[in-house]
C-alpha positions as a LaTeX table, in Angstrom:
\begin{tabular}{lrrr}
\hline
Residue & $x$ (\AA) & $y$ (\AA) & $z$ (\AA) \\
\hline
Met1 & $-12.92$ & $-10.23$ & 7.33 \\
Thr2 & $-12.15$ & $-7.67$ & 9.98 \\
Met3 & $-9.14$ & $-5.67$ & 9.22 \\
His4 & $-6.89$ & $-5.99$ & 12.06 \\
Leu5 & $-3.40$ & $-5.40$ & 12.41 \\
His6 & $-1.65$ & $-8.72$ & 13.71 \\
His7 & 2.09 & $-9.91$ & 14.65 \\
Pro8 & 4.42 & $-9.38$ & 12.70 \\
Ser9 & 4.92 & $-13.93$ & 13.97 \\
Leu10 & 1.33 & $-13.72$ & 11.45 \\
Ser11 & 2.91 & $-12.26$ & 8.89 \\
Leu12 & 3.55 & $-13.89$ & 5.55 \\
Ser13 & 6.61 & $-12.14$ & 5.10 \\
Gly14 & 8.71 & $-12.85$ & 8.24 \\
Lys15 & 10.43 & $-9.58$ & 10.46 \\
Lys16 & 13.81 & $-10.51$ & 11.11 \\
Lys17 & 14.58 & $-10.90$ & 14.75 \\
Gly18 & 17.37 & $-9.28$ & 16.09 \\
Lys19 & 19.65 & $-10.23$ & 18.71 \\
Phe20 & 18.40 & $-13.07$ & 21.41 \\
Lys21 & 18.88 & $-11.79$ & 25.05 \\
Phe22 & 18.88 & $-14.76$ & 27.51 \\
Arg23 & 17.93 & $-14.67$ & 31.03 \\
Asn24 & 20.92 & $-16.04$ & 32.56 \\
Ala25 & 24.27 & $-17.44$ & 31.94 \\
Asp26 & 23.24 & $-20.62$ & 32.45 \\
Glu27 & 20.73 & $-20.26$ & 29.26 \\
Ala28 & 23.21 & $-18.78$ & 27.00 \\
Arg29 & 25.56 & $-21.12$ & 27.71 \\
Lys30 & 23.45 & $-24.17$ & 26.80 \\
Ala31 & 22.13 & $-22.42$ & 23.57 \\
Arg32 & 25.61 & $-21.94$ & 22.25 \\
Glu33 & 26.39 & $-25.41$ & 22.94 \\
Leu34 & 23.76 & $-26.45$ & 21.32 \\
Asp35 & 24.72 & $-24.35$ & 18.45 \\
Ser36 & 27.83 & $-25.89$ & 18.12 \\
Ser37 & 26.43 & $-29.60$ & 18.23 \\
Trp38 & 24.01 & $-28.67$ & 15.63 \\
Lys39 & 26.91 & $-27.10$ & 13.50 \\
Glu40 & 29.38 & $-30.36$ & 13.91 \\
Leu41 & 26.24 & $-32.66$ & 13.14 \\
Gln42 & 26.29 & $-30.20$ & 9.69 \\
Gln43 & 29.47 & $-31.06$ & 8.99 \\
Lys44 & 29.46 & $-34.66$ & 10.32 \\
Trp45 & 26.91 & $-35.02$ & 7.23 \\
Glu46 & 28.64 & $-32.46$ & 4.89 \\
Val47 & 25.54 & $-29.89$ & 4.54 \\
Asp48 & 27.03 & $-26.18$ & 4.62 \\
Thr49 & 23.45 & $-23.91$ & 3.92 \\
Thr50 & 26.10 & $-20.70$ & 3.50 \\
Asn51 & 27.83 & $-22.39$ & 0.59 \\
Lys52 & 25.08 & $-23.71$ & $-0.24$ \\
Lys53 & 22.83 & $-20.35$ & $-0.92$ \\
Arg54 & 26.13 & $-18.56$ & $-1.96$ \\
Ala55 & 26.76 & $-21.13$ & $-4.96$ \\
Arg56 & 22.45 & $-21.08$ & $-5.79$ \\
Ala57 & 22.63 & $-17.31$ & $-6.61$ \\
Leu58 & 26.13 & $-17.05$ & $-7.92$ \\
Ser59 & 25.68 & $-20.11$ & $-10.72$ \\
Ala60 & 21.92 & $-18.89$ & $-11.77$ \\
Glu61 & 21.59 & $-16.38$ & $-14.46$ \\
Pro62 & 22.38 & $-12.65$ & $-14.05$ \\
Leu63 & 19.18 & $-10.51$ & $-15.31$ \\
Ser64 & 19.57 & $-8.52$ & $-18.01$ \\
Tyr65 & 16.81 & $-5.90$ & $-18.69$ \\
Lys66 & 16.82 & $-4.04$ & $-21.98$ \\
Leu67 & 14.56 & $-0.84$ & $-23.22$ \\
Ser68 & 12.86 & $-2.21$ & $-25.78$ \\
Pro69 & 9.74 & $-3.78$ & $-26.23$ \\
Pro70 & 9.20 & $-7.29$ & $-26.07$ \\
Val71 & 9.06 & $-9.95$ & $-29.38$ \\
Gly72 & 6.17 & $-10.47$ & $-31.02$ \\
Arg73 & 5.37 & $-6.82$ & $-30.47$ \\
Asn74 & 5.05 & $-4.50$ & $-33.11$ \\
Thr75 & 5.20 & $-1.01$ & $-33.40$ \\
Thr76 & 6.41 & $-0.35$ & $-36.35$ \\
Ala77 & 2.84 & 1.06 & $-37.80$ \\
His78 & 2.45 & 4.00 & $-35.33$ \\
Ile79 & $-1.07$ & 5.44 & $-34.95$ \\
Lys80 & $-0.64$ & 8.75 & $-34.56$ \\
Ser81 & $-3.43$ & 11.14 & $-32.09$ \\
Leu82 & $-6.00$ & 12.99 & $-33.96$ \\
Ser83 & $-4.73$ & 16.41 & $-34.77$ \\
Ser84 & $-8.07$ & 19.00 & $-34.39$ \\
Ala85 & $-7.67$ & 22.61 & $-35.51$ \\
Gly86 & $-8.93$ & 25.18 & $-33.30$ \\
Gly87 & $-7.42$ & 25.58 & $-28.85$ \\
Ser88 & $-8.70$ & 25.86 & $-25.73$ \\
Ala89 & $-12.11$ & 26.34 & $-25.07$ \\
Thr90 & $-13.95$ & 29.23 & $-22.80$ \\
Leu91 & $-14.40$ & 29.00 & $-19.51$ \\
Ala92 & $-18.02$ & 28.43 & $-18.98$ \\
Pro93 & $-20.28$ & 30.96 & $-17.18$ \\
Ala94 & $-21.11$ & 30.18 & $-12.79$ \\
Lys95 & $-23.64$ & 28.31 & $-12.49$ \\
Val96 & $-25.70$ & 30.50 & $-9.61$ \\
Tyr97 & $-29.06$ & 30.14 & $-8.21$ \\
Thr98 & $-31.91$ & 32.79 & $-9.51$ \\
Gly99 & $-34.61$ & 30.92 & $-8.07$ \\
Asp100 & $-37.15$ & 31.92 & $-4.88$ \\
Lys101 & $-38.41$ & 28.59 & $-3.73$ \\
Val102 & $-34.64$ & 28.10 & $-2.27$ \\
Leu103 & $-34.49$ & 30.10 & 1.34 \\
Gly104 & $-30.30$ & 28.90 & 1.69 \\
Ile105 & $-28.59$ & 25.69 & 2.73 \\
Thr106 & $-28.11$ & 24.58 & 6.27 \\
Ile107 & $-25.56$ & 22.60 & 7.64 \\
Val108 & $-27.64$ & 19.97 & 9.60 \\
His109 & $-24.47$ & 17.52 & 10.79 \\
Lys110 & $-21.28$ & 17.68 & 10.25 \\
Ser111 & $-20.96$ & 17.92 & 6.02 \\
Cys112 & $-24.46$ & 17.25 & 5.56 \\
Leu113 & $-25.80$ & 19.94 & 3.76 \\
Gln114 & $-29.50$ & 20.87 & 2.95 \\
Pro115 & $-31.61$ & 22.99 & 1.08 \\
Val116 & $-33.97$ & 25.23 & 3.09 \\
Phe117 & $-37.34$ & 26.25 & 1.53 \\
Thr118 & $-39.29$ & 27.09 & 4.72 \\
Gln119 & $-38.57$ & 30.09 & 7.70 \\
Gln120 & $-39.73$ & 27.02 & 9.95 \\
Glu121 & $-37.13$ & 24.42 & 8.94 \\
Ala122 & $-34.18$ & 27.62 & 9.31 \\
Ile123 & $-35.85$ & 27.68 & 12.77 \\
Asp124 & $-36.09$ & 23.60 & 12.71 \\
Ala125 & $-31.92$ & 22.99 & 11.65 \\
Ala126 & $-30.63$ & 26.20 & 14.45 \\
Asn127 & $-32.95$ & 24.19 & 16.78 \\
Met128 & $-31.72$ & 21.15 & 16.64 \\
Arg129 & $-29.18$ & 19.03 & 18.90 \\
Arg130 & $-25.78$ & 17.69 & 17.54 \\
\hline
\end{tabular}
């Protein structure tokens, strides 16, 4: 599956459309006539969508939120955290390389850090094209 950005018309959530600008006055007049005839047809068949939506929303039971645990969850038997004696630990010493095998570290490409063991490896990394 590819990760492309799609046009808002392809999304499931949709996008509210703003005002529609008509090409000319004749098209605007036709659109107004069609809209008014559609509303007349809805009134003829006694279909009022705005009132239906409003009635459905008002008839629904209002949501009530409680800040208490749900039924069936028993919170009386509370298990306390373990209290261990003592305090914080001391800071560990910094880790430092003390050997003699690694001469240093080189950056070959961007953040690709590589250890250098010989002088020739250091020269090769410095001469490499980036």
